[in-house]
PDB file of N, CA, C, O and CB in Angstrom:
ATOM      1  N   MET A   1       9.561  78.908  14.057  1.00  0.00           N
ATOM      2  CA  MET A   1       8.994  78.048  13.054  1.00  0.00           C
ATOM      3  C   MET A   1       8.619  76.717  13.711  1.00  0.00           C
ATOM      4  O   MET A   1       9.371  76.174  14.520  1.00  0.00           O
ATOM      5  CB  MET A   1       9.982  77.844  11.878  1.00  0.00           C
ATOM      6  N   LEU A   2       7.461  76.214  13.352  1.00  0.00           N
ATOM      7  CA  LEU A   2       7.013  74.917  13.860  1.00  0.00           C
ATOM      8  C   LEU A   2       7.395  73.838  12.859  1.00  0.00           C
ATOM      9  O   LEU A   2       7.123  73.964  11.665  1.00  0.00           O
ATOM     10  CB  LEU A   2       5.476  74.911  14.120  1.00  0.00           C
ATOM     11  N   GLU A   3       8.020  72.788  13.346  1.00  0.00           N
ATOM     12  CA  GLU A   3       8.425  71.683  12.477  1.00  0.00           C
ATOM     13  C   GLU A   3       8.142  70.355  13.165  1.00  0.00           C
ATOM     14  O   GLU A   3       8.278  70.229  14.382  1.00  0.00           O
ATOM     15  CB  GLU A   3       9.924  71.791  12.107  1.00  0.00           C
ATOM     16  N   ASN A   4       7.746  69.367  12.367  1.00  0.00           N
ATOM     17  CA  ASN A   4       7.529  68.003  12.859  1.00  0.00           C
ATOM     18  C   ASN A   4       6.651  67.968  14.099  1.00  0.00           C
ATOM     19  O   ASN A   4       7.005  67.350  15.104  1.00  0.00           O
ATOM     20  CB  ASN A   4       8.856  67.342  13.160  1.00  0.00           C
ATOM     21  N   LEU A   5       5.517  68.626  14.026  1.00  0.00           N
ATOM     22  CA  LEU A   5       4.613  68.722  15.165  1.00  0.00           C
ATOM     23  C   LEU A   5       3.367  67.893  14.892  1.00  0.00           C
ATOM     24  O   LEU A   5       2.770  67.986  13.820  1.00  0.00           O
ATOM     25  CB  LEU A   5       4.238  70.195  15.453  1.00  0.00           C
ATOM     26  N   SER A   6       2.985  67.091  15.859  1.00  0.00           N
ATOM     27  CA  SER A   6       1.755  66.313  15.780  1.00  0.00           C
ATOM     28  C   SER A   6       1.052  66.409  17.124  1.00  0.00           C
ATOM     29  O   SER A   6       1.644  66.125  18.166  1.00  0.00           O
ATOM     30  CB  SER A   6       2.040  64.822  15.396  1.00  0.00           C
ATOM     31  N   ILE A   7      -0.221  66.814  17.095  1.00  0.00           N
ATOM     32  CA  ILE A   7      -0.997  66.952  18.324  1.00  0.00           C
ATOM     33  C   ILE A   7      -2.342  66.272  18.105  1.00  0.00           C
ATOM     34  O   ILE A   7      -2.998  66.488  17.087  1.00  0.00           O
ATOM     35  CB  ILE A   7      -1.179  68.460  18.724  1.00  0.00           C
ATOM     36  N   ASP A   8      -2.741  65.462  19.055  1.00  0.00           N
ATOM     37  CA  ASP A   8      -4.063  64.845  19.030  1.00  0.00           C
ATOM     38  C   ASP A   8      -4.772  65.266  20.314  1.00  0.00           C
ATOM     39  O   ASP A   8      -4.382  64.873  21.413  1.00  0.00           O
ATOM     40  CB  ASP A   8      -3.976  63.268  18.902  1.00  0.00           C
ATOM     41  N   ILE A   9      -5.814  66.067  20.153  1.00  0.00           N
ATOM     42  CA  ILE A   9      -6.562  66.571  21.308  1.00  0.00           C
ATOM     43  C   ILE A   9      -7.914  65.865  21.324  1.00  0.00           C
ATOM     44  O   ILE A   9      -8.711  66.055  20.405  1.00  0.00           O
ATOM     45  CB  ILE A   9      -6.736  68.141  21.252  1.00  0.00           C
ATOM     46  N   PRO A  10      -8.188  65.065  22.333  1.00  0.00           N
ATOM     47  CA  PRO A  10      -9.475  64.358  22.386  1.00  0.00           C
ATOM     48  C   PRO A  10     -10.650  65.332  22.423  1.00  0.00           C
ATOM     49  O   PRO A  10     -10.564  66.400  23.028  1.00  0.00           O
ATOM     50  CB  PRO A  10      -9.526  63.437  23.612  1.00  0.00           C
ATOM     51  N   ASN A  11     -11.731  64.957  21.780  1.00  0.00           N
ATOM     52  CA  ASN A  11     -12.938  65.767  21.728  1.00  0.00           C
ATOM     53  C   ASN A  11     -13.400  66.135  23.142  1.00  0.00           C
ATOM     54  O   ASN A  11     -13.443  65.284  24.031  1.00  0.00           O
ATOM     55  CB  ASN A  11     -14.053  65.020  20.975  1.00  0.00           C
ATOM     56  N   GLY A  12     -13.740  67.391  23.334  1.00  0.00           N
ATOM     57  CA  GLY A  12     -14.261  67.849  24.612  1.00  0.00           C
ATOM     58  C   GLY A  12     -13.215  68.215  25.639  1.00  0.00           C
ATOM     59  O   GLY A  12     -13.568  68.660  26.731  1.00  0.00           O
ATOM     60  N   HIS A  13     -11.939  68.043  25.332  1.00  0.00           N
ATOM     61  CA  HIS A  13     -10.878  68.367  26.283  1.00  0.00           C
ATOM     62  C   HIS A  13     -10.408  69.808  26.091  1.00  0.00           C
ATOM     63  O   HIS A  13     -10.477  70.359  24.992  1.00  0.00           O
ATOM     64  CB  HIS A  13      -9.695  67.393  26.125  1.00  0.00           C
ATOM     65  N   ILE A  14      -9.945  70.387  27.147  1.00  0.00           N
ATOM     66  CA  ILE A  14      -9.364  71.725  27.121  1.00  0.00           C
ATOM     67  C   ILE A  14      -7.875  71.573  27.368  1.00  0.00           C
ATOM     68  O   ILE A  14      -7.454  70.881  28.296  1.00  0.00           O
ATOM     69  CB  ILE A  14     -10.030  72.675  28.186  1.00  0.00           C
ATOM     70  N   ILE A  15      -7.083  72.224  26.530  1.00  0.00           N
ATOM     71  CA  ILE A  15      -5.625  72.171  26.698  1.00  0.00           C
ATOM     72  C   ILE A  15      -5.093  73.588  26.869  1.00  0.00           C
ATOM     73  O   ILE A  15      -5.774  74.564  26.554  1.00  0.00           O
ATOM     74  CB  ILE A  15      -4.941  71.468  25.482  1.00  0.00           C
ATOM     75  N   ARG A  16      -3.885  73.684  27.365  1.00  0.00           N
ATOM     76  CA  ARG A  16      -3.203  74.969  27.404  1.00  0.00           C
ATOM     77  C   ARG A  16      -1.909  74.824  26.623  1.00  0.00           C
ATOM     78  O   ARG A  16      -1.311  73.750  26.564  1.00  0.00           O
ATOM     79  CB  ARG A  16      -2.933  75.438  28.876  1.00  0.00           C
ATOM     80  N   ILE A  17      -1.503  75.910  26.037  1.00  0.00           N
ATOM     81  CA  ILE A  17      -0.262  75.940  25.274  1.00  0.00           C
ATOM     82  C   ILE A  17       0.612  77.007  25.915  1.00  0.00           C
ATOM     83  O   ILE A  17       0.231  78.175  25.981  1.00  0.00           O
ATOM     84  CB  ILE A  17      -0.514  76.232  23.738  1.00  0.00           C
ATOM     85  N   TYR A  18       1.774  76.603  26.381  1.00  0.00           N
ATOM     86  CA  TYR A  18       2.656  77.550  27.054  1.00  0.00           C
ATOM     87  C   TYR A  18       4.093  77.268  26.662  1.00  0.00           C
ATOM     88  O   TYR A  18       4.424  76.176  26.198  1.00  0.00           O
ATOM     89  CB  TYR A  18       2.486  77.476  28.587  1.00  0.00           C
ATOM     90  N   GLY A  19       4.930  78.253  26.851  1.00  0.00           N
ATOM     91  CA  GLY A  19       6.343  78.109  26.547  1.00  0.00           C
ATOM     92  C   GLY A  19       7.009  79.471  26.501  1.00  0.00           C
ATOM     93  O   GLY A  19       6.376  80.501  26.731  1.00  0.00           O
ATOM     94  N   LYS A  20       8.284  79.456  26.201  1.00  0.00           N
ATOM     95  CA  LYS A  20       9.080  80.680  26.142  1.00  0.00           C
ATOM     96  C   LYS A  20       8.607  81.570  24.998  1.00  0.00           C
ATOM     97  O   LYS A  20       8.000  81.103  24.035  1.00  0.00           O
ATOM     98  CB  LYS A  20      10.573  80.346  25.976  1.00  0.00           C
ATOM     99  N   SER A  21       8.895  82.844  25.126  1.00  0.00           N
ATOM    100  CA  SER A  21       8.591  83.809  24.077  1.00  0.00           C
ATOM    101  C   SER A  21       9.284  83.384  22.779  1.00  0.00           C
ATOM    102  O   SER A  21      10.468  83.047  22.775  1.00  0.00           O
ATOM    103  CB  SER A  21       9.034  85.240  24.497  1.00  0.00           C
ATOM    104  N   GLY A  22       8.529  83.406  21.686  1.00  0.00           N
ATOM    105  CA  GLY A  22       9.105  83.087  20.376  1.00  0.00           C
ATOM    106  C   GLY A  22       9.122  81.622  20.021  1.00  0.00           C
ATOM    107  O   GLY A  22       9.678  81.257  18.985  1.00  0.00           O
ATOM    108  N   CYS A  23       8.527  80.756  20.847  1.00  0.00           N
ATOM    109  CA  CYS A  23       8.608  79.320  20.567  1.00  0.00           C
ATOM    110  C   CYS A  23       7.512  78.823  19.606  1.00  0.00           C
ATOM    111  O   CYS A  23       7.553  77.670  19.178  1.00  0.00           O
ATOM    112  CB  CYS A  23       8.522  78.549  21.869  1.00  0.00           C
ATOM    113  N   GLY A  24       6.532  79.681  19.263  1.00  0.00           N
ATOM    114  CA  GLY A  24       5.524  79.286  18.277  1.00  0.00           C
ATOM    115  C   GLY A  24       4.110  79.138  18.816  1.00  0.00           C
ATOM    116  O   GLY A  24       3.232  78.644  18.109  1.00  0.00           O
ATOM    117  N   LYS A  25       3.874  79.554  20.045  1.00  0.00           N
ATOM    118  CA  LYS A  25       2.533  79.421  20.638  1.00  0.00           C
ATOM    119  C   LYS A  25       1.489  80.163  19.821  1.00  0.00           C
ATOM    120  O   LYS A  25       0.473  79.581  19.441  1.00  0.00           O
ATOM    121  CB  LYS A  25       2.529  79.942  22.077  1.00  0.00           C
ATOM    122  N   SER A  26       1.722  81.424  19.549  1.00  0.00           N
ATOM    123  CA  SER A  26       0.765  82.231  18.786  1.00  0.00           C
ATOM    124  C   SER A  26       0.620  81.711  17.366  1.00  0.00           C
ATOM    125  O   SER A  26      -0.488  81.676  16.831  1.00  0.00           O
ATOM    126  CB  SER A  26       1.198  83.698  18.762  1.00  0.00           C
ATOM    127  N   THR A  27       1.705  81.312  16.760  1.00  0.00           N
ATOM    128  CA  THR A  27       1.654  80.761  15.412  1.00  0.00           C
ATOM    129  C   THR A  27       0.774  79.518  15.369  1.00  0.00           C
ATOM    130  O   THR A  27      -0.051  79.372  14.468  1.00  0.00           O
ATOM    131  CB  THR A  27       3.064  80.430  14.916  1.00  0.00           C
ATOM    132  N   LEU A  28       0.945  78.632  16.326  1.00  0.00           N
ATOM    133  CA  LEU A  28       0.140  77.420  16.399  1.00  0.00           C
ATOM    134  C   LEU A  28      -1.341  77.751  16.523  1.00  0.00           C
ATOM    135  O   LEU A  28      -2.169  77.188  15.808  1.00  0.00           O
ATOM    136  CB  LEU A  28       0.586  76.556  17.575  1.00  0.00           C
ATOM    137  N   LEU A  29      -1.675  78.665  17.432  1.00  0.00           N
ATOM    138  CA  LEU A  29      -3.076  79.042  17.625  1.00  0.00           C
ATOM    139  C   LEU A  29      -3.647  79.717  16.381  1.00  0.00           C
ATOM    140  O   LEU A  29      -4.800  79.476  16.023  1.00  0.00           O
ATOM    141  CB  LEU A  29      -3.213  79.971  18.832  1.00  0.00           C
ATOM    142  N   GLU A  30      -2.860  80.551  15.727  1.00  0.00           N
ATOM    143  CA  GLU A  30      -3.329  81.218  14.521  1.00  0.00           C
ATOM    144  C   GLU A  30      -3.552  80.221  13.387  1.00  0.00           C
ATOM    145  O   GLU A  30      -4.454  80.410  12.571  1.00  0.00           O
ATOM    146  CB  GLU A  30      -2.334  82.289  14.090  1.00  0.00           C
ATOM    147  N   LEU A  31      -2.761  79.185  13.326  1.00  0.00           N
ATOM    148  CA  LEU A  31      -2.985  78.132  12.329  1.00  0.00           C
ATOM    149  C   LEU A  31      -4.257  77.346  12.648  1.00  0.00           C
ATOM    150  O   LEU A  31      -5.036  77.033  11.747  1.00  0.00           O
ATOM    151  CB  LEU A  31      -1.772  77.179  12.269  1.00  0.00           C
ATOM    152  N   PHE A  32      -4.470  77.023  13.938  1.00  0.00           N
ATOM    153  CA  PHE A  32      -5.706  76.325  14.340  1.00  0.00           C
ATOM    154  C   PHE A  32      -6.946  77.133  13.969  1.00  0.00           C
ATOM    155  O   PHE A  32      -7.953  76.572  13.537  1.00  0.00           O
ATOM    156  CB  PHE A  32      -5.699  76.050  15.857  1.00  0.00           C
ATOM    157  N   MET A  33      -6.868  78.455  14.139  1.00  0.00           N
ATOM    158  CA  MET A  33      -8.015  79.320  13.882  1.00  0.00           C
ATOM    159  C   MET A  33      -8.132  79.682  12.398  1.00  0.00           C
ATOM    160  O   MET A  33      -9.087  80.349  11.999  1.00  0.00           O
ATOM    161  CB  MET A  33      -7.910  80.590  14.722  1.00  0.00           C
ATOM    162  N   TRP A  34      -7.183  79.253  11.592  1.00  0.00           N
ATOM    163  CA  TRP A  34      -7.103  79.521  10.160  1.00  0.00           C
ATOM    164  C   TRP A  34      -6.983  81.007   9.868  1.00  0.00           C
ATOM    165  O   TRP A  34      -7.528  81.505   8.883  1.00  0.00           O
ATOM    166  CB  TRP A  34      -8.316  78.955   9.453  1.00  0.00           C
ATOM    167  N   PHE A  35      -6.255  81.719  10.748  1.00  0.00           N
ATOM    168  CA  PHE A  35      -5.924  83.117  10.479  1.00  0.00           C
ATOM    169  C   PHE A  35      -4.871  83.178   9.375  1.00  0.00           C
ATOM    170  O   PHE A  35      -4.812  84.146   8.617  1.00  0.00           O
ATOM    171  CB  PHE A  35      -5.416  83.830  11.769  1.00  0.00           C
ATOM    172  N   TRP A  36      -4.045  82.144   9.292  1.00  0.00           N
ATOM    173  CA  TRP A  36      -2.999  82.039   8.281  1.00  0.00           C
ATOM    174  C   TRP A  36      -3.181  80.738   7.526  1.00  0.00           C
ATOM    175  O   TRP A  36      -3.697  79.762   8.070  1.00  0.00           O
ATOM    176  CB  TRP A  36      -1.587  82.114   8.919  1.00  0.00           C
ATOM    177  N   ASP A  37      -2.753  80.725   6.259  1.00  0.00           N
ATOM    178  CA  ASP A  37      -2.682  79.477   5.514  1.00  0.00           C
ATOM    179  C   ASP A  37      -1.365  78.795   5.862  1.00  0.00           C
ATOM    180  O   ASP A  37      -0.335  79.453   6.011  1.00  0.00           O
ATOM    181  CB  ASP A  37      -2.804  79.724   3.973  1.00  0.00           C
ATOM    182  N   LYS A  38      -1.405  77.498   5.986  1.00  0.00           N
ATOM    183  CA  LYS A  38      -0.177  76.755   6.272  1.00  0.00           C
ATOM    184  C   LYS A  38       0.640  76.609   4.996  1.00  0.00           C
ATOM    185  O   LYS A  38       0.085  76.612   3.898  1.00  0.00           O
ATOM    186  CB  LYS A  38      -0.499  75.363   6.875  1.00  0.00           C
ATOM    187  N   SER A  39       1.944  76.482   5.135  1.00  0.00           N
ATOM    188  CA  SER A  39       2.791  76.314   3.956  1.00  0.00           C
ATOM    189  C   SER A  39       2.965  74.832   3.618  1.00  0.00           C
ATOM    190  O   SER A  39       3.112  74.480   2.448  1.00  0.00           O
ATOM    191  CB  SER A  39       4.163  76.972   4.183  1.00  0.00           C
ATOM    192  N   THR A  40       2.948  73.970   4.621  1.00  0.00           N
ATOM    193  CA  THR A  40       3.042  72.524   4.399  1.00  0.00           C
ATOM    194  C   THR A  40       2.248  71.816   5.479  1.00  0.00           C
ATOM    195  O   THR A  40       1.854  72.431   6.470  1.00  0.00           O
ATOM    196  CB  THR A  40       4.528  72.042   4.396  1.00  0.00           C
ATOM    197  N   GLY A  41       2.015  70.546   5.294  1.00  0.00           N
ATOM    198  CA  GLY A  41       1.366  69.732   6.308  1.00  0.00           C
ATOM    199  C   GLY A  41      -0.145  69.759   6.232  1.00  0.00           C
ATOM    200  O   GLY A  41      -0.730  70.331   5.312  1.00  0.00           O
ATOM    201  N   ILE A  42      -0.759  69.136   7.207  1.00  0.00           N
ATOM    202  CA  ILE A  42      -2.207  69.006   7.273  1.00  0.00           C
ATOM    203  C   ILE A  42      -2.670  69.387   8.678  1.00  0.00           C
ATOM    204  O   ILE A  42      -2.083  68.958   9.672  1.00  0.00           O
ATOM    205  CB  ILE A  42      -2.658  67.557   6.907  1.00  0.00           C
ATOM    206  N   ILE A  43      -3.710  70.185   8.750  1.00  0.00           N
ATOM    207  CA  ILE A  43      -4.355  70.499  10.025  1.00  0.00           C
ATOM    208  C   ILE A  43      -5.794  70.034   9.900  1.00  0.00           C
ATOM    209  O   ILE A  43      -6.512  70.462   8.997  1.00  0.00           O
ATOM    210  CB  ILE A  43      -4.267  72.044  10.379  1.00  0.00           C
ATOM    211  N   THR A  44      -6.222  69.153  10.808  1.00  0.00           N
ATOM    212  CA  THR A  44      -7.596  68.665  10.766  1.00  0.00           C
ATOM    213  C   THR A  44      -8.304  68.971  12.083  1.00  0.00           C
ATOM    214  O   THR A  44      -7.689  69.022  13.148  1.00  0.00           O
ATOM    215  CB  THR A  44      -7.628  67.150  10.476  1.00  0.00           C
ATOM    216  N   LEU A  45      -9.597  69.170  11.975  1.00  0.00           N
ATOM    217  CA  LEU A  45     -10.461  69.358  13.128  1.00  0.00           C
ATOM    218  C   LEU A  45     -11.670  68.473  12.899  1.00  0.00           C
ATOM    219  O   LEU A  45     -12.386  68.632  11.910  1.00  0.00           O
ATOM    220  CB  LEU A  45     -10.868  70.872  13.328  1.00  0.00           C
ATOM    221  N   SER A  46     -11.897  67.541  13.811  1.00  0.00           N
ATOM    222  CA  SER A  46     -12.994  66.565  13.667  1.00  0.00           C
ATOM    223  C   SER A  46     -12.859  65.801  12.347  1.00  0.00           C
ATOM    224  O   SER A  46     -13.835  65.624  11.619  1.00  0.00           O
ATOM    225  CB  SER A  46     -14.377  67.278  13.733  1.00  0.00           C
ATOM    226  N   ASP A  47     -11.648  65.356  12.054  1.00  0.00           N
ATOM    227  CA  ASP A  47     -11.337  64.560  10.860  1.00  0.00           C
ATOM    228  C   ASP A  47     -11.590  65.287   9.542  1.00  0.00           C
ATOM    229  O   ASP A  47     -11.709  64.641   8.501  1.00  0.00           O
ATOM    230  CB  ASP A  47     -12.141  63.301  10.881  1.00  0.00           C
ATOM    231  N   THR A  48     -11.675  66.608   9.565  1.00  0.00           N
ATOM    232  CA  THR A  48     -11.874  67.406   8.362  1.00  0.00           C
ATOM    233  C   THR A  48     -10.742  68.420   8.269  1.00  0.00           C
ATOM    234  O   THR A  48     -10.415  69.085   9.252  1.00  0.00           O
ATOM    235  CB  THR A  48     -13.268  68.115   8.373  1.00  0.00           C
ATOM    236  N   GLU A  49     -10.139  68.539   7.074  1.00  0.00           N
ATOM    237  CA  GLU A  49      -9.066  69.525   6.927  1.00  0.00           C
ATOM    238  C   GLU A  49      -9.602  70.913   7.238  1.00  0.00           C
ATOM    239  O   GLU A  49     -10.730  71.253   6.882  1.00  0.00           O
ATOM    240  CB  GLU A  49      -8.464  69.484   5.500  1.00  0.00           C
ATOM    241  N   ILE A  50      -8.782  71.701   7.902  1.00  0.00           N
ATOM    242  CA  ILE A  50      -9.209  72.997   8.431  1.00  0.00           C
ATOM    243  C   ILE A  50      -9.784  73.903   7.341  1.00  0.00           C
ATOM    244  O   ILE A  50     -10.708  74.669   7.610  1.00  0.00           O
ATOM    245  CB  ILE A  50      -8.039  73.691   9.112  1.00  0.00           C
ATOM    246  N   GLU A  51      -9.260  73.831   6.126  1.00  0.00           N
ATOM    247  CA  GLU A  51      -9.744  74.686   5.044  1.00  0.00           C
ATOM    248  C   GLU A  51     -11.163  74.323   4.607  1.00  0.00           C
ATOM    249  O   GLU A  51     -11.852  75.137   3.992  1.00  0.00           O
ATOM    250  CB  GLU A  51      -8.807  74.596   3.856  1.00  0.00           C
ATOM    251  N   GLU A  52     -11.595  73.112   4.923  1.00  0.00           N
ATOM    252  CA  GLU A  52     -12.937  72.679   4.539  1.00  0.00           C
ATOM    253  C   GLU A  52     -13.997  73.078   5.569  1.00  0.00           C
ATOM    254  O   GLU A  52     -15.193  72.946   5.309  1.00  0.00           O
ATOM    255  CB  GLU A  52     -12.955  71.175   4.345  1.00  0.00           C
ATOM    256  N   ASN A  53     -13.566  73.564   6.730  1.00  0.00           N
ATOM    257  CA  ASN A  53     -14.490  74.047   7.762  1.00  0.00           C
ATOM    258  C   ASN A  53     -14.728  75.538   7.540  1.00  0.00           C
ATOM    259  O   ASN A  53     -13.819  76.258   7.129  1.00  0.00           O
ATOM    260  CB  ASN A  53     -13.927  73.779   9.204  1.00  0.00           C
ATOM    261  N   ASN A  54     -15.950  76.001   7.810  1.00  0.00           N
ATOM    262  CA  ASN A  54     -16.160  77.445   7.712  1.00  0.00           C
ATOM    263  C   ASN A  54     -15.638  78.109   8.979  1.00  0.00           C
ATOM    264  O   ASN A  54     -15.515  77.475  10.026  1.00  0.00           O
ATOM    265  CB  ASN A  54     -17.667  77.780   7.492  1.00  0.00           C
ATOM    266  N   THR A  55     -15.336  79.391   8.864  1.00  0.00           N
ATOM    267  CA  THR A  55     -14.711  80.087   9.991  1.00  0.00           C
ATOM    268  C   THR A  55     -15.626  80.167  11.208  1.00  0.00           C
ATOM    269  O   THR A  55     -15.137  80.179  12.337  1.00  0.00           O
ATOM    270  CB  THR A  55     -14.301  81.483   9.573  1.00  0.00           C
ATOM    271  N   LYS A  56     -16.934  80.222  11.009  1.00  0.00           N
ATOM    272  CA  LYS A  56     -17.858  80.253  12.149  1.00  0.00           C
ATOM    273  C   LYS A  56     -17.712  78.974  12.977  1.00  0.00           C
ATOM    274  O   LYS A  56     -17.694  79.032  14.207  1.00  0.00           O
ATOM    275  CB  LYS A  56     -19.328  80.420  11.664  1.00  0.00           C
ATOM    276  N   PHE A  57     -17.609  77.827  12.314  1.00  0.00           N
ATOM    277  CA  PHE A  57     -17.408  76.555  13.015  1.00  0.00           C
ATOM    278  C   PHE A  57     -16.094  76.576  13.797  1.00  0.00           C
ATOM    279  O   PHE A  57     -16.044  76.140  14.947  1.00  0.00           O
ATOM    280  CB  PHE A  57     -17.417  75.377  12.014  1.00  0.00           C
ATOM    281  N   LEU A  58     -15.039  77.082  13.172  1.00  0.00           N
ATOM    282  CA  LEU A  58     -13.742  77.145  13.847  1.00  0.00           C
ATOM    283  C   LEU A  58     -13.806  78.041  15.074  1.00  0.00           C
ATOM    284  O   LEU A  58     -13.308  77.671  16.136  1.00  0.00           O
ATOM    285  CB  LEU A  58     -12.662  77.648  12.888  1.00  0.00           C
ATOM    286  N   ARG A  59     -14.408  79.206  14.942  1.00  0.00           N
ATOM    287  CA  ARG A  59     -14.493  80.140  16.066  1.00  0.00           C
ATOM    288  C   ARG A  59     -15.345  79.571  17.213  1.00  0.00           C
ATOM    289  O   ARG A  59     -15.081  79.865  18.379  1.00  0.00           O
ATOM    290  CB  ARG A  59     -15.077  81.479  15.592  1.00  0.00           C
ATOM    291  N   ASN A  60     -16.354  78.768  16.895  1.00  0.00           N
ATOM    292  CA  ASN A  60     -17.184  78.156  17.919  1.00  0.00           C
ATOM    293  C   ASN A  60     -16.500  76.954  18.575  1.00  0.00           C
ATOM    294  O   ASN A  60     -16.862  76.570  19.687  1.00  0.00           O
ATOM    295  CB  ASN A  60     -18.508  77.732  17.321  1.00  0.00           C
ATOM    296  N   SER A  61     -15.515  76.360  17.897  1.00  0.00           N
ATOM    297  CA  SER A  61     -14.846  75.163  18.397  1.00  0.00           C
ATOM    298  C   SER A  61     -13.586  75.482  19.195  1.00  0.00           C
ATOM    299  O   SER A  61     -13.115  74.647  19.967  1.00  0.00           O
ATOM    300  CB  SER A  61     -14.499  74.255  17.247  1.00  0.00           C
ATOM    301  N   GLU A  62     -13.038  76.680  19.015  1.00  0.00           N
ATOM    302  CA  GLU A  62     -11.754  77.037  19.589  1.00  0.00           C
ATOM    303  C   GLU A  62     -11.832  78.427  20.208  1.00  0.00           C
ATOM    304  O   GLU A  62     -12.689  79.232  19.843  1.00  0.00           O
ATOM    305  CB  GLU A  62     -10.646  76.978  18.525  1.00  0.00           C
ATOM    306  N   SER A  63     -10.948  78.696  21.129  1.00  0.00           N
ATOM    307  CA  SER A  63     -10.835  80.061  21.637  1.00  0.00           C
ATOM    308  C   SER A  63      -9.363  80.441  21.678  1.00  0.00           C
ATOM    309  O   SER A  63      -8.491  79.593  21.869  1.00  0.00           O
ATOM    310  CB  SER A  63     -11.487  80.197  23.049  1.00  0.00           C
ATOM    311  N   TYR A  64      -9.109  81.702  21.498  1.00  0.00           N
ATOM    312  CA  TYR A  64      -7.748  82.213  21.415  1.00  0.00           C
ATOM    313  C   TYR A  64      -7.432  82.948  22.680  1.00  0.00           C
ATOM    314  O   TYR A  64      -6.327  83.468  22.833  1.00  0.00           O
ATOM    315  CB  TYR A  64      -7.557  83.124  20.195  1.00  0.00           C
TER     316      TYR A  64
END
């Protein structure tokens, strides 16, 4: 479970997400891609809540 997480990724930067098995890497990426609805909190991309972006925009902005 992801808790109390805040990430700010500057526009145009590439990041990697790594860690031990079960630490939430896939969950985080699936939330970014809006494969799942979040239960709490806010996820924004380009200052817009993720639910307000269409999936084509998300898929073009991110890679899994």
